[in-house]
N, C-alpha and C positions, 0 to 999 in steps of 0.2 A: 466419530471426529474427537479429536481433543477440545477440552474446555480451556480457553485462555484467558488469562486474567493479567490486566496491564496493571503494574504498579507504580506510584511517582518515583521521581531520579531520587537516588540514594547513593550514601558514599561508599558503602560496603553490606557485604552478606555473611554473617557468622554461620548460619547453617541453612538448610532446606525448609521449606513450610512443614513438608511431611516427607515419609521415603518412598513415595511413588512419584514425587514432584521431580522436574527436570525445569533447570533456570538457564535461561539464555539472556546474553547481555547484548545491548547495542548502543551504539551512540546516534542520539538525536541530531540531523544536520542542521536544523534551526537553531539551537542555542548550545550542542555538543553536549548536553546531560546525559549521561548516562542512564539508561532505563533498563530494568531487570523485569523480564517476561517470565510468569512462571507457568508451564503446563501441566495440566493435572491430566494423570493418567495418559500417556503419549499413546497415540496410535500408529502401530507400526504397520498396518497393511498400505496397499496403495489407493490410488484416487477413484472414487466412483465415477460414473459416466456423467454425473451431474457437475462434480468438482473437475473432472477433466474439460466439460462444456465452458465452464466459468474461467479456466486457467487461458484455453483457447481463445476466448473471445478478449479478454485482457490482452493478450500476446498481439492478436490482432490490432487491437486499439492503439497499443503501442508503438507497432510499426506504421500504423498511418499517421500517429501523430509525428512521428519522424518526419514523413513526407511531407507533412503540413509545414512544420518547423523549417523544412528546407527552401520552401516555396515563398518568397518573401510576400507576395499578394495574399495568401491566405494566412499568412503568419498575422499580417497586420490587420486583417479582419477579425481573428481571435485575439488579438491584444487588445483591441478596441472594446471588446465585449469582457476581456478579462479585467480590463482598469475599471470596470463599472460593478463589478461585483467584490464583494469581501470574504466569500465563503474558502477559494482556495489561494494556497500560498505562491504555488509556482505556476508560470504559463504552462509548462508541459503537463501537469497533473490537472490544470483546468481543462485542458483538449481533451487529454485521455478519458476525463469523466464526460464530457459532453460526448464524445463518439460511442462510450461504452453505454451511455443512456438510451442512445437511439436503438429502437428496433429493427431486427435485422442485421446488425451491426457487428 
């Protein structure tokens, strides 16, 4: 598995950190800042069984969150809990986290 190191937003990059690094850019939705992520020694193989299990669990949580957001009663229940907390920024992210944390979900 690759080691990922997040850096702070910056205006430009002149060179890579080292010859084996790969630098990926993305824009953060919250404040539209450009974020550079360097991946040290990227892994080219497939996912392990544990990684695939996590990926499948997150896909299932996302699908269930979409269903919850479509149902007005369940959405209202989660919105009340979401407004009472400060950790999560979006309602969808909060719902996915709650589903993913449940055992057997």
